[in-house]
C-alpha positions, 0 to 999 in steps of 0.5 A: 869696185869694177876694174874698168871703173878704176882704170877710168879713174886712174886715166882721169887722174893722170890726165888732170896731172899731165894737164896741170903740168903742161899748164905750169901749175904743178911740177910732177916728173914722169917717175912721180906720175907713174908712181901715183898711178901704180899706187892707186891701181895697186891699192884698189887691186889689193883691197878688191882682191882681199875682199873677194879672197883672190890670192894672185891679184892680192900679191900683184896689187901689193907689188904694184903699190910698192913699186909705185912707192919706189917710183915716187921716191925716185921722182922726189929724191936725187938718188945716186946709182939708181940702177944699183937699187933695182935688184934689192928693191925688186927683192924687197917688193916681192918679200913684202908681197909674200908677207901679205899673202901669208897674212891673208892665209896663215895656213900657207907658211911657204909665203912667210918663208919666201918673205924671209928669204927674199928679205934676206936676199934684199939686205944682202944685195943692198949690202953688196951693191952699196957704193962703199961696200959692206962696212959703209952699209953696216955703219949706216944700218947702225946709225939708222938703228940708233935713231929709230930704235923706238920704232924697232922695239914697237914693231917687234912688240906688235909682231910678238903680240900678233903672233901670240894672238894667232896661236891662241 
């Protein structure tokens, strides 16, 4: 799809949302609006670059999509200390975008190494910037894993199976 056409669609979409918001029909914050725009543009950029085998737009499309998700979360939830989440969120977004580059071209293993390093850095900064320190972070991580242990097992199994298939 043409990049200009995508921008026109996004402009129309954002204009309709702003119009509906000013008329009082919907309640959309500026963070949510920016999140929607970034999600739409990031997805379109990601898929078009995936189809045409362009690596840099693929990375930026993934980053824009994930940044849009973050803005959507900020707009929908009352998060405490949003400023503390900026650096970990940036590291996680770049980590997942690097992982997308690796999945696109498996011969470039540097993307996988960058994804792992950035993800570990994101976890580390999240633990350091946690309001109550590392102990609270570890406790929350443990309670999270107690609730979502089936998802963790399924995700691990899928990664192992995909890795086994790509090696054959």
